[in-house]
mmCIF file as Biopython writes it, N, C-alpha, C and O atoms, coordinates in Angstrom:
data_model
#
loop_
_atom_site.group_PDB
_atom_site.id
_atom_site.type_symbol
_atom_site.label_atom_id
_atom_site.label_alt_id
_atom_site.label_comp_id
_atom_site.label_asym_id
_atom_site.label_entity_id
_atom_site.label_seq_id
_atom_site.pdbx_PDB_ins_code
_atom_site.Cartn_x
_atom_site.Cartn_y
_atom_site.Cartn_z
_atom_site.occupancy
_atom_site.B_iso_or_equiv
_atom_site.auth_seq_id
_atom_site.auth_asym_id
_atom_site.pdbx_PDB_model_num
ATOM 1   N N  . MET A ? 1  ? 0.831   -1.182 0.000   1.0 0.0 1  A 1 
ATOM 2   C CA . MET A ? 1  ? 0.000   0.000  0.000   1.0 0.0 1  A 1 
ATOM 3   C C  . MET A ? 1  ? 0.879   1.251  0.000   1.0 0.0 1  A 1 
ATOM 4   O O  . MET A ? 1  ? 1.845   1.341  0.758   1.0 0.0 1  A 1 
ATOM 5   N N  . SER A ? 2  ? 0.544   2.187  -0.834  1.0 0.0 2  A 1 
ATOM 6   C CA . SER A ? 2  ? 1.330   3.414  -0.901  1.0 0.0 2  A 1 
ATOM 7   C C  . SER A ? 2  ? 0.807   4.425  0.118   1.0 0.0 2  A 1 
ATOM 8   O O  . SER A ? 2  ? -0.240  4.223  0.734   1.0 0.0 2  A 1 
ATOM 9   N N  . GLN A ? 3  ? 1.542   5.493  0.280   1.0 0.0 3  A 1 
ATOM 10  C CA . GLN A ? 3  ? 1.124   6.539  1.209   1.0 0.0 3  A 1 
ATOM 11  C C  . GLN A ? 3  ? -0.177  7.182  0.764   1.0 0.0 3  A 1 
ATOM 12  O O  . GLN A ? 3  ? -1.004  7.535  1.604   1.0 0.0 3  A 1 
ATOM 13  N N  . LEU A ? 4  ? -0.379  7.343  -0.540  1.0 0.0 4  A 1 
ATOM 14  C CA . LEU A ? 4  ? -1.628  7.927  -1.029  1.0 0.0 4  A 1 
ATOM 15  C C  . LEU A ? 4  ? -2.821  7.051  -0.677  1.0 0.0 4  A 1 
ATOM 16  O O  . LEU A ? 4  ? -3.893  7.566  -0.360  1.0 0.0 4  A 1 
ATOM 17  N N  . ASP A ? 5  ? -2.650  5.751  -0.729  1.0 0.0 5  A 1 
ATOM 18  C CA . ASP A ? 5  ? -3.728  4.845  -0.337  1.0 0.0 5  A 1 
ATOM 19  C C  . ASP A ? 5  ? -4.020  4.972  1.154   1.0 0.0 5  A 1 
ATOM 20  O O  . ASP A ? 5  ? -5.180  4.941  1.565   1.0 0.0 5  A 1 
ATOM 21  N N  . ASP A ? 6  ? -2.978  5.116  1.961   1.0 0.0 6  A 1 
ATOM 22  C CA . ASP A ? 6  ? -3.158  5.288  3.398   1.0 0.0 6  A 1 
ATOM 23  C C  . ASP A ? 6  ? -3.924  6.566  3.705   1.0 0.0 6  A 1 
ATOM 24  O O  . ASP A ? 6  ? -4.835  6.563  4.532   1.0 0.0 6  A 1 
ATOM 25  N N  . VAL A ? 7  ? -3.557  7.657  3.041   1.0 0.0 7  A 1 
ATOM 26  C CA . VAL A ? 7  ? -4.244  8.934  3.252   1.0 0.0 7  A 1 
ATOM 27  C C  . VAL A ? 7  ? -5.698  8.819  2.810   1.0 0.0 7  A 1 
ATOM 28  O O  . VAL A ? 7  ? -6.600  9.282  3.507   1.0 0.0 7  A 1 
ATOM 29  N N  . SER A ? 8  ? -5.922  8.209  1.663   1.0 0.0 8  A 1 
ATOM 30  C CA . SER A ? 8  ? -7.284  8.032  1.148   1.0 0.0 8  A 1 
ATOM 31  C C  . SER A ? 8  ? -8.132  7.213  2.115   1.0 0.0 8  A 1 
ATOM 32  O O  . SER A ? 8  ? -9.284  7.560  2.375   1.0 0.0 8  A 1 
ATOM 33  N N  . ASN A ? 9  ? -7.579  6.140  2.643   1.0 0.0 9  A 1 
ATOM 34  C CA . ASN A ? 9  ? -8.313  5.309  3.599   1.0 0.0 9  A 1 
ATOM 35  C C  . ASN A ? 9  ? -8.587  6.058  4.893   1.0 0.0 9  A 1 
ATOM 36  O O  . ASN A ? 9  ? -9.665  5.915  5.471   1.0 0.0 9  A 1 
ATOM 37  N N  . THR A ? 10 ? -7.630  6.853  5.357   1.0 0.0 10 A 1 
ATOM 38  C CA . THR A ? 10 ? -7.829  7.639  6.574   1.0 0.0 10 A 1 
ATOM 39  C C  . THR A ? 10 ? -8.964  8.628  6.386   1.0 0.0 10 A 1 
ATOM 40  O O  . THR A ? 10 ? -9.805  8.789  7.270   1.0 0.0 10 A 1 
ATOM 41  N N  . ILE A ? 11 ? -8.992  9.293  5.237   1.0 0.0 11 A 1 
ATOM 42  C CA . ILE A ? 11 ? -10.054 10.265 4.969   1.0 0.0 11 A 1 
ATOM 43  C C  . ILE A ? 11 ? -11.412 9.574  4.913   1.0 0.0 11 A 1 
ATOM 44  O O  . ILE A ? 11 ? -12.391 10.087 5.455   1.0 0.0 11 A 1 
ATOM 45  N N  . LYS A ? 12 ? -11.480 8.419  4.264   1.0 0.0 12 A 1 
ATOM 46  C CA . LYS A ? 12 ? -12.744 7.691  4.142   1.0 0.0 12 A 1 
ATOM 47  C C  . LYS A ? 12 ? -13.219 7.146  5.483   1.0 0.0 12 A 1 
ATOM 48  O O  . LYS A ? 12 ? -14.422 7.106  5.738   1.0 0.0 12 A 1 
ATOM 49  N N  . ASN A ? 13 ? -12.298 6.727  6.341   1.0 0.0 13 A 1 
ATOM 50  C CA . ASN A ? 13 ? -12.663 6.078  7.598   1.0 0.0 13 A 1 
ATOM 51  C C  . ASN A ? 13 ? -12.810 7.040  8.766   1.0 0.0 13 A 1 
ATOM 52  O O  . ASN A ? 13 ? -13.194 6.619  9.857   1.0 0.0 13 A 1 
ATOM 53  N N  . THR A ? 14 ? -12.514 8.319  8.568   1.0 0.0 14 A 1 
ATOM 54  C CA . THR A ? 14 ? -12.618 9.297  9.645   1.0 0.0 14 A 1 
ATOM 55  C C  . THR A ? 14 ? -13.761 10.250 9.326   1.0 0.0 14 A 1 
ATOM 56  O O  . THR A ? 14 ? -13.640 11.079 8.424   1.0 0.0 14 A 1 
ATOM 57  N N  . PRO A ? 15 ? -14.873 10.143 10.058  1.0 0.0 15 A 1 
ATOM 58  C CA . PRO A ? 15 ? -16.004 11.013 9.760   1.0 0.0 15 A 1 
ATOM 59  C C  . PRO A ? 15 ? -15.650 12.485 9.993   1.0 0.0 15 A 1 
ATOM 60  O O  . PRO A ? 15 ? -15.043 12.835 11.005  1.0 0.0 15 A 1 
ATOM 61  N N  . GLY A ? 16 ? -16.031 13.321 9.060   1.0 0.0 16 A 1 
ATOM 62  C CA . GLY A ? 16 ? -15.814 14.755 9.200   1.0 0.0 16 A 1 
ATOM 63  C C  . GLY A ? 16 ? -14.469 15.245 8.715   1.0 0.0 16 A 1 
ATOM 64  O O  . GLY A ? 16 ? -14.268 16.454 8.596   1.0 0.0 16 A 1 
ATOM 65  N N  . LEU A ? 17 ? -13.545 14.349 8.433   1.0 0.0 17 A 1 
ATOM 66  C CA . LEU A ? 17 ? -12.203 14.784 8.026   1.0 0.0 17 A 1 
ATOM 67  C C  . LEU A ? 17 ? -12.230 15.423 6.649   1.0 0.0 17 A 1 
ATOM 68  O O  . LEU A ? 17 ? -11.587 16.452 6.439   1.0 0.0 17 A 1 
ATOM 69  N N  . GLY A ? 18 ? -12.953 14.842 5.710   1.0 0.0 18 A 1 
ATOM 70  C CA . GLY A ? 18 ? -13.044 15.419 4.369   1.0 0.0 18 A 1 
ATOM 71  C C  . GLY A ? 18 ? -13.653 16.809 4.400   1.0 0.0 18 A 1 
ATOM 72  O O  . GLY A ? 18 ? -13.194 17.708 3.696   1.0 0.0 18 A 1 
ATOM 73  N N  . LYS A ? 19 ? -14.687 16.987 5.215   1.0 0.0 19 A 1 
ATOM 74  C CA . LYS A ? 19 ? -15.338 18.294 5.351   1.0 0.0 19 A 1 
ATOM 75  C C  . LYS A ? 19 ? -14.377 19.306 5.957   1.0 0.0 19 A 1 
ATOM 76  O O  . LYS A ? 19 ? -14.314 20.451 5.507   1.0 0.0 19 A 1 
ATOM 77  N N  . SER A ? 20 ? -13.637 18.897 6.962   1.0 0.0 20 A 1 
ATOM 78  C CA . SER A ? 20 ? -12.661 19.782 7.590   1.0 0.0 20 A 1 
ATOM 79  C C  . SER A ? 20 ? -11.555 20.157 6.613   1.0 0.0 20 A 1 
ATOM 80  O O  . SER A ? 20 ? -11.124 21.309 6.567   1.0 0.0 20 A 1 
ATOM 81  N N  . MET A ? 21 ? -11.098 19.184 5.835   1.0 0.0 21 A 1 
ATOM 82  C CA . MET A ? 21 ? -10.048 19.468 4.849   1.0 0.0 21 A 1 
ATOM 83  C C  . MET A ? 21 ? -10.550 20.442 3.790   1.0 0.0 21 A 1 
ATOM 84  O O  . MET A ? 21 ? -9.808  21.323 3.357   1.0 0.0 21 A 1 
ATOM 85  N N  . ALA A ? 22 ? -11.810 20.290 3.370   1.0 0.0 22 A 1 
ATOM 86  C CA . ALA A ? 22 ? -12.382 21.210 2.381   1.0 0.0 22 A 1 
ATOM 87  C C  . ALA A ? 22 ? -12.486 22.617 2.957   1.0 0.0 22 A 1 
ATOM 88  O O  . ALA A ? 22 ? -12.192 23.596 2.272   1.0 0.0 22 A 1 
ATOM 89  N N  . LYS A ? 23 ? -12.904 22.716 4.218   1.0 0.0 23 A 1 
ATOM 90  C CA . LYS A ? 23 ? -13.051 24.024 4.864   1.0 0.0 23 A 1 
ATOM 91  C C  . LYS A ? 23 ? -11.704 24.718 4.995   1.0 0.0 23 A 1 
ATOM 92  O O  . LYS A ? 23 ? -11.569 25.885 4.626   1.0 0.0 23 A 1 
ATOM 93  N N  . TRP A ? 24 ? -10.714 24.015 5.515   1.0 0.0 24 A 1 
ATOM 94  C CA . TRP A ? 24 ? -9.391  24.620 5.690   1.0 0.0 24 A 1 
ATOM 95  C C  . TRP A ? 24 ? -8.715  24.879 4.348   1.0 0.0 24 A 1 
ATOM 96  O O  . TRP A ? 24 ? -7.965  25.845 4.210   1.0 0.0 24 A 1 
ATOM 97  N N  . GLY A ? 25 ? -8.972  24.031 3.364   1.0 0.0 25 A 1 
ATOM 98  C CA . GLY A ? 25 ? -8.431  24.246 2.020   1.0 0.0 25 A 1 
ATOM 99  C C  . GLY A ? 25 ? -8.989  25.510 1.397   1.0 0.0 25 A 1 
ATOM 100 O O  . GLY A ? 25 ? -8.255  26.280 0.778   1.0 0.0 25 A 1 
ATOM 101 N N  . ALA A ? 26 ? -10.301 25.727 1.560   1.0 0.0 26 A 1 
ATOM 102 C CA . ALA A ? 26 ? -10.923 26.947 1.032   1.0 0.0 26 A 1 
ATOM 103 C C  . ALA A ? 26 ? -10.386 28.182 1.747   1.0 0.0 26 A 1 
ATOM 104 O O  . ALA A ? 26 ? -10.137 29.209 1.117   1.0 0.0 26 A 1 
ATOM 105 N N  . LEU A ? 27 ? -10.210 28.083 3.049   1.0 0.0 27 A 1 
ATOM 106 C CA . LEU A ? 27 ? -9.656  29.213 3.798   1.0 0.0 27 A 1 
ATOM 107 C C  . LEU A ? 27 ? -8.226  29.505 3.363   1.0 0.0 27 A 1 
ATOM 108 O O  . LEU A ? 27 ? -7.853  30.667 3.208   1.0 0.0 27 A 1 
ATOM 109 N N  . GLY A ? 28 ? -7.434  28.479 3.168   1.0 0.0 28 A 1 
ATOM 110 C CA . GLY A ? 28 ? -6.058  28.670 2.701   1.0 0.0 28 A 1 
ATOM 111 C C  . GLY A ? 28 ? -6.010  29.308 1.332   1.0 0.0 28 A 1 
ATOM 112 O O  . GLY A ? 28 ? -5.164  30.164 1.075   1.0 0.0 28 A 1 
ATOM 113 N N  . ALA A ? 29 ? -6.914  28.899 0.441   1.0 0.0 29 A 1 
ATOM 114 C CA . ALA A ? 29 ? -6.968  29.491 -0.899  1.0 0.0 29 A 1 
ATOM 115 C C  . ALA A ? 29 ? -7.403  30.946 -0.826  1.0 0.0 29 A 1 
ATOM 116 O O  . ALA A ? 29 ? -6.894  31.787 -1.567  1.0 0.0 29 A 1 
ATOM 117 N N  . LEU A ? 30 ? -8.340  31.245 0.060   1.0 0.0 30 A 1 
ATOM 118 C CA . LEU A ? 30 ? -8.822  32.616 0.211   1.0 0.0 30 A 1 
ATOM 119 C C  . LEU A ? 30 ? -7.725  33.534 0.730   1.0 0.0 30 A 1 
ATOM 120 O O  . LEU A ? 30 ? -7.574  34.657 0.251   1.0 0.0 30 A 1 
ATOM 121 N N  . VAL A ? 31 ? -6.968  33.065 1.698   1.0 0.0 31 A 1 
ATOM 122 C CA . VAL A ? 31 ? -5.878  33.865 2.261   1.0 0.0 31 A 1 
ATOM 123 C C  . VAL A ? 31 ? -4.789  34.099 1.225   1.0 0.0 31 A 1 
ATOM 124 O O  . VAL A ? 31 ? -4.152  35.152 1.226   1.0 0.0 31 A 1 
ATOM 125 N N  . ALA A ? 32 ? -4.568  33.134 0.342   1.0 0.0 32 A 1 
ATOM 126 C CA . ALA A ? 32 ? -3.469  33.216 -0.628  1.0 0.0 32 A 1 
ATOM 127 C C  . ALA A ? 32 ? -3.862  33.887 -1.943  1.0 0.0 32 A 1 
ATOM 128 O O  . ALA A ? 32 ? -3.063  33.896 -2.880  1.0 0.0 32 A 1 
ATOM 129 N N  . ILE A ? 33 ? -5.063  34.444 -2.039  1.0 0.0 33 A 1 
ATOM 130 C CA . ILE A ? 33 ? -5.505  35.074 -3.290  1.0 0.0 33 A 1 
ATOM 131 C C  . ILE A ? 33 ? -4.568  36.179 -3.771  1.0 0.0 33 A 1 
ATOM 132 O O  . ILE A ? 33 ? -4.364  36.287 -4.980  1.0 0.0 33 A 1 
ATOM 133 N N  . PRO A ? 34 ? -3.987  37.006 -2.900  1.0 0.0 34 A 1 
ATOM 134 C CA . PRO A ? 34 ? -3.109  38.070 -3.406  1.0 0.0 34 A 1 
ATOM 135 C C  . PRO A ? 34 ? -1.899  37.577 -4.204  1.0 0.0 34 A 1 
ATOM 136 O O  . PRO A ? 34 ? -1.322  38.347 -4.972  1.0 0.0 34 A 1 
ATOM 137 N N  . VAL A ? 35 ? -1.509  36.332 -4.042  1.0 0.0 35 A 1 
ATOM 138 C CA . VAL A ? 35 ? -0.377  35.793 -4.799  1.0 0.0 35 A 1 
ATOM 139 C C  . VAL A ? 35 ? -0.929  35.235 -6.110  1.0 0.0 35 A 1 
ATOM 140 O O  . VAL A ? 35 ? -1.706  34.280 -6.082  1.0 0.0 35 A 1 
ATOM 141 N N  . PRO A ? 36 ? -0.551  35.802 -7.252  1.0 0.0 36 A 1 
ATOM 142 C CA . PRO A ? 36 ? -1.163  35.393 -8.520  1.0 0.0 36 A 1 
ATOM 143 C C  . PRO A ? 36 ? -0.889  33.936 -8.897  1.0 0.0 36 A 1 
ATOM 144 O O  . PRO A ? 36 ? 0.182   33.400 -8.613  1.0 0.0 36 A 1 
ATOM 145 N N  . PHE A ? 37 ? -1.856  33.317 -9.528  1.0 0.0 37 A 1 
ATOM 146 C CA . PHE A ? 37 ? -1.810  31.987 -10.143 1.0 0.0 37 A 1 
ATOM 147 C C  . PHE A ? 37 ? -1.559  30.853 -9.157  1.0 0.0 37 A 1 
ATOM 148 O O  . PHE A ? 37 ? -2.473  30.071 -8.893  1.0 0.0 37 A 1 
ATOM 149 N N  . VAL A ? 38 ? -0.392  30.738 -8.620  1.0 0.0 38 A 1 
ATOM 150 C CA . VAL A ? 38 ? -0.035  29.574 -7.811  1.0 0.0 38 A 1 
ATOM 151 C C  . VAL A ? 38 ? -0.483  29.733 -6.361  1.0 0.0 38 A 1 
ATOM 152 O O  . VAL A ? 38 ? -0.684  28.730 -5.676  1.0 0.0 38 A 1 
ATOM 153 N N  . GLY A ? 39 ? -0.644  30.947 -5.881  1.0 0.0 39 A 1 
ATOM 154 C CA . GLY A ? 39 ? -0.980  31.205 -4.483  1.0 0.0 39 A 1 
ATOM 155 C C  . GLY A ? 39 ? -2.187  30.448 -3.972  1.0 0.0 39 A 1 
ATOM 156 O O  . GLY A ? 39 ? -2.081  29.756 -2.959  1.0 0.0 39 A 1 
ATOM 157 N N  . PRO A ? 40 ? -3.347  30.552 -4.639  1.0 0.0 40 A 1 
ATOM 158 C CA . PRO A ? 40 ? -4.523  29.842 -4.135  1.0 0.0 40 A 1 
ATOM 159 C C  . PRO A ? 40 ? -4.366  28.323 -4.138  1.0 0.0 40 A 1 
ATOM 160 O O  . PRO A ? 40 ? -4.901  27.644 -3.260  1.0 0.0 40 A 1 
ATOM 161 N N  . ILE A ? 41 ? -3.652  27.796 -5.098  1.0 0.0 41 A 1 
ATOM 162 C CA . ILE A ? 41 ? -3.451  26.340 -5.154  1.0 0.0 41 A 1 
ATOM 163 C C  . ILE A ? 41 ? -2.606  25.886 -3.971  1.0 0.0 41 A 1 
ATOM 164 O O  . ILE A ? 41 ? -2.950  24.923 -3.285  1.0 0.0 41 A 1 
ATOM 165 N N  . ILE A ? 42 ? -1.507  26.583 -3.738  1.0 0.0 42 A 1 
ATOM 166 C CA . ILE A ? 42 ? -0.641  26.237 -2.604  1.0 0.0 42 A 1 
ATOM 167 C C  . ILE A ? 42 ? -1.375  26.464 -1.290  1.0 0.0 42 A 1 
ATOM 168 O O  . ILE A ? 42 ? -1.241  25.667 -0.361  1.0 0.0 42 A 1 
ATOM 169 N N  . GLY A ? 43 ? -2.147  27.540 -1.201  1.0 0.0 43 A 1 
ATOM 170 C CA . GLY A ? 43 ? -2.927  27.815 0.006   1.0 0.0 43 A 1 
ATOM 171 C C  . GLY A ? 43 ? -3.943  26.724 0.286   1.0 0.0 43 A 1 
ATOM 172 O O  . GLY A ? 43 ? -4.122  26.321 1.435   1.0 0.0 43 A 1 
ATOM 173 N N  . ALA A ? 44 ? -4.612  26.241 -0.760  1.0 0.0 44 A 1 
ATOM 174 C CA . ALA A ? 44 ? -5.600  25.175 -0.583  1.0 0.0 44 A 1 
ATOM 175 C C  . ALA A ? 44 ? -4.939  23.880 -0.129  1.0 0.0 44 A 1 
ATOM 176 O O  . ALA A ? 44 ? -5.454  23.191 0.751   1.0 0.0 44 A 1 
ATOM 177 N N  . VAL A ? 45 ? -3.809  23.553 -0.722  1.0 0.0 45 A 1 
ATOM 178 C CA . VAL A ? 45 ? -3.083  22.336 -0.328  1.0 0.0 45 A 1 
ATOM 179 C C  . VAL A ? 45 ? -2.587  22.463 1.111   1.0 0.0 45 A 1 
ATOM 180 O O  . VAL A ? 45 ? -2.673  21.511 1.888   1.0 0.0 45 A 1 
ATOM 181 N N  . ALA A ? 46 ? -2.071  23.633 1.464   1.0 0.0 46 A 1 
ATOM 182 C CA . ALA A ? 46 ? -1.585  23.847 2.833   1.0 0.0 46 A 1 
ATOM 183 C C  . ALA A ? 46 ? -2.734  23.756 3.834   1.0 0.0 46 A 1 
ATOM 184 O O  . ALA A ? 46 ? -2.579  23.161 4.900   1.0 0.0 46 A 1 
ATOM 185 N N  . GLY A ? 47 ? -3.877  24.336 3.502   1.0 0.0 47 A 1 
ATOM 186 C CA . GLY A ? 47 ? -5.033  24.274 4.395   1.0 0.0 47 A 1 
ATOM 187 C C  . GLY A ? 47 ? -5.543  22.860 4.584   1.0 0.0 47 A 1 
ATOM 188 O O  . GLY A ? 47 ? -5.844  22.456 5.708   1.0 0.0 47 A 1 
ATOM 189 N N  . ALA A ? 48 ? -5.646  22.104 3.505   1.0 0.0 48 A 1 
ATOM 190 C CA . ALA A ? 48 ? -6.098  20.716 3.608   1.0 0.0 48 A 1 
ATOM 191 C C  . ALA A ? 48 ? -5.079  19.875 4.377   1.0 0.0 48 A 1 
ATOM 192 O O  . ALA A ? 48 ? -5.451  19.009 5.168   1.0 0.0 48 A 1 
ATOM 193 N N  . GLY A ? 49 ? -3.810  20.133 4.141   1.0 0.0 49 A 1 
ATOM 194 C CA . GLY A ? 49 ? -2.760  19.426 4.887   1.0 0.0 49 A 1 
ATOM 195 C C  . GLY A ? 49 ? -2.816  19.727 6.370   1.0 0.0 49 A 1 
ATOM 196 O O  . GLY A ? 49 ? -2.607  18.843 7.200   1.0 0.0 49 A 1 
ATOM 197 N N  . TYR A ? 50 ? -3.099  20.982 6.703   1.0 0.0 50 A 1 
ATOM 198 C CA . TYR A ? 50 ? -3.232  21.368 8.112   1.0 0.0 50 A 1 
ATOM 199 C C  . TYR A ? 50 ? -4.385  20.607 8.767   1.0 0.0 50 A 1 
ATOM 200 O O  . TYR A ? 50 ? -4.241  20.086 9.873   1.0 0.0 50 A 1 
ATOM 201 N N  . ALA A ? 51 ? -5.526  20.547 8.080   1.0 0.0 51 A 1 
ATOM 202 C CA . ALA A ? 51 ? -6.677  19.830 8.634   1.0 0.0 51 A 1 
ATOM 203 C C  . ALA A ? 51 ? -6.358  18.347 8.816   1.0 0.0 51 A 1 
ATOM 204 O O  . ALA A ? 51 ? -6.739  17.750 9.822   1.0 0.0 51 A 1 
ATOM 205 N N  . TYR A ? 52 ? -5.660  17.751 7.845   1.0 0.0 52 A 1 
ATOM 206 C CA . TYR A ? 52 ? -5.308  16.335 7.942   1.0 0.0 52 A 1 
ATOM 207 C C  . TYR A ? 52 ? -4.366  16.093 9.116   1.0 0.0 52 A 1 
ATOM 208 O O  . TYR A ? 52 ? -4.560  15.155 9.889   1.0 0.0 52 A 1 
ATOM 209 N N  . MET A ? 53 ? -3.354  16.935 9.247   1.0 0.0 53 A 1 
ATOM 210 C CA . MET A ? 53 ? -2.392  16.754 10.339  1.0 0.0 53 A 1 
ATOM 211 C C  . MET A ? 53 ? -3.052  16.993 11.695  1.0 0.0 53 A 1 
ATOM 212 O O  . MET A ? 53 ? -2.771  16.282 12.660  1.0 0.0 53 A 1 
ATOM 213 N N  . LYS A ? 54 ? -3.926  17.992 11.765  1.0 0.0 54 A 1 
ATOM 214 C CA . LYS A ? 54 ? -4.626  18.294 13.010  1.0 0.0 54 A 1 
ATOM 215 C C  . LYS A ? 54 ? -5.502  17.117 13.423  1.0 0.0 54 A 1 
ATOM 216 O O  . LYS A ? 54 ? -5.519  16.730 14.592  1.0 0.0 54 A 1 
ATOM 217 N N  . ARG A ? 55 ? -6.219  16.558 12.478  1.0 0.0 55 A 1 
ATOM 218 C CA . ARG A ? 55 ? -7.093  15.424 12.771  1.0 0.0 55 A 1 
ATOM 219 C C  . ARG A ? 55 ? -6.279  14.170 13.065  1.0 0.0 55 A 1 
ATOM 220 O O  . ARG A ? 55 ? -6.662  13.372 13.921  1.0 0.0 55 A 1 
ATOM 221 N N  . ASN A ? 56 ? -5.182  13.989 12.380  1.0 0.0 56 A 1 
ATOM 222 C CA . ASN A ? 56 ? -4.346  12.811 12.554  1.0 0.0 56 A 1 
ATOM 223 C C  . ASN A ? 56 ? -3.721  12.785 13.946  1.0 0.0 56 A 1 
ATOM 224 O O  . ASN A ? 56 ? -3.481  11.703 14.480  1.0 0.0 56 A 1 
ATOM 225 N N  . LYS A ? 57 ? -3.452  13.929 14.542  1.0 0.0 57 A 1 
ATOM 226 C CA . LYS A ? 57 ? -2.854  13.973 15.878  1.0 0.0 57 A 1 
ATOM 227 C C  . LYS A ? 57 ? -3.849  13.581 16.954  1.0 0.0 57 A 1 
ATOM 228 O O  . LYS A ? 57 ? -3.445  13.093 18.009  1.0 0.0 57 A 1 
ATOM 229 N N  . ARG A ? 58 ? -5.151  13.781 16.717  1.0 0.0 58 A 1 
ATOM 230 C CA . ARG A ? 58 ? -6.167  13.428 17.702  1.0 0.0 58 A 1 
ATOM 231 C C  . ARG A ? 58 ? -6.335  11.927 17.848  1.0 0.0 58 A 1 
ATOM 232 O O  . ARG A ? 58 ? -6.711  11.442 18.915  1.0 0.0 58 A 1 
ATOM 233 N N  . VAL A ? 59 ? -6.060  11.193 16.785  1.0 0.0 59 A 1 
ATOM 234 C CA . VAL A ? 59 ? -6.323  9.746  16.791  1.0 0.0 59 A 1 
ATOM 235 C C  . VAL A ? 59 ? -5.287  9.005  17.553  1.0 0.0 59 A 1 
ATOM 236 O O  . VAL A ? 59 ? -5.356  7.780  17.658  1.0 0.0 59 A 1 
#
């Protein structure tokens, strides 16, 4: 099993994690809007990563 499969399974098996990742991803993209083109993409990835790491520490 690869790391991507592990992350996918964690998201599927943890209720509310996908919603939290979407929320933090949107917030990260919103904060990064002033940086043209790449900013919102990196912000969304950083926000979703933050939600995943935050949720992963609780388990």
